[in-house]
VEXLOKE-833338 format. One record per residue (C-alpha): x negated, y negated, z negated. Coordinates in steps of 0.5 Angstrom, whole numbers, plus 500, padded with zeros to 3 digits. Layout:
N
XYZ/...
This chain:
179
700311716/704305713/701299715/706296710/702298704/695297702/691300697/685297692/678299691/673295688/667295683/667296675/665290671/658293670/657292677/658284677/653279675/658277670/659284667/665283663/666276662/672274666/672267664/665266668/666261674/664267679/669272676/675266677/673264684/673272686/680273683/682267687/680270693/683276691/689273690/689269697/688276701/694279697/698273698/696273706/698281706/705279703/706274708/704279714/709284711/706288706/710290701/707296698/701296694/697302690/692301685/687306682/688302675/680303674/677297670/675291674/678290681/684295680/687292674/686285677/689286683/695290680/696284675/696279681/701284685/706284679/705276678/707275686/713280685/716275680/717271686/718276691/722283688/721286695/713287693/712294689/706297685/704304685/699306680/695312682/692315676/686320677/687324670/691323663/688318659/683315663/683309659/681312652/674309651/676302654/676296649/683295646/685289650/683292656/688298654/693294652/693290659/693297662/699300659/702293660/701294668/704301667/710299664/711294670/709299675/715301680/711308681/706312677/702318681/698322677/693326682/690330676/691331669/684333666/678329667/673333673/667330677/672329683/678326680/676319681/675321689/681325689/685319687/681314692/683319697/690319695/690312696/687311702/692317705/698313703/696306705/695303712/690298709/685298704/683291700/676292698/671288693/665291695/658289695/655294700/653300695/652306699/653311692/659307689/666310689/668304692/663305698/665312699/672310699/671305704/667310708/673315707/678309710/674308716/674315718/681315717/682309722/685304716/685297717/680295712/679288708/672287705/671281700/664281698/664280690/658275690/659270696/666272696/666272704/672276707/670281713/675286717/674293719/679295724/682289725/685291732/690295728/697291727/701290721/
């Protein structure tokens, strides 16, 4: 477990009240809280970040990391992909963003090549297994992939930072772990 590394998990846009409207004030405010949490982690010595590169939170967090890396080249982004062509059915603009992020990543890891029922789970477990901290934008939904990832991180005794996507309140699990 590396406390200088942080993985991201969070819901897809369809799970938010604003859905795919990133210009929504609520989405903008959530991205602001996400940015502040990532900046705080960097200030605390975290230099490695892992994004699962799904639509929504994963792509937002990856872009924030790349933006921060412009001023701090010690920051590294690893993109953990669950399968080849996960972006194939996405809109053209999101696919463009996805490929731009991949081109700028320090490292790309593929946890699988073919889409399977468990390829996302395998990717999420890889991220938790390779990070000491999980930053989750999580609404408490038990059945979601984000919920499963948070529970897996709890079972692995990871430090977890949770941002509620609606209230934007930040809570911490396993805070006694030190970076």
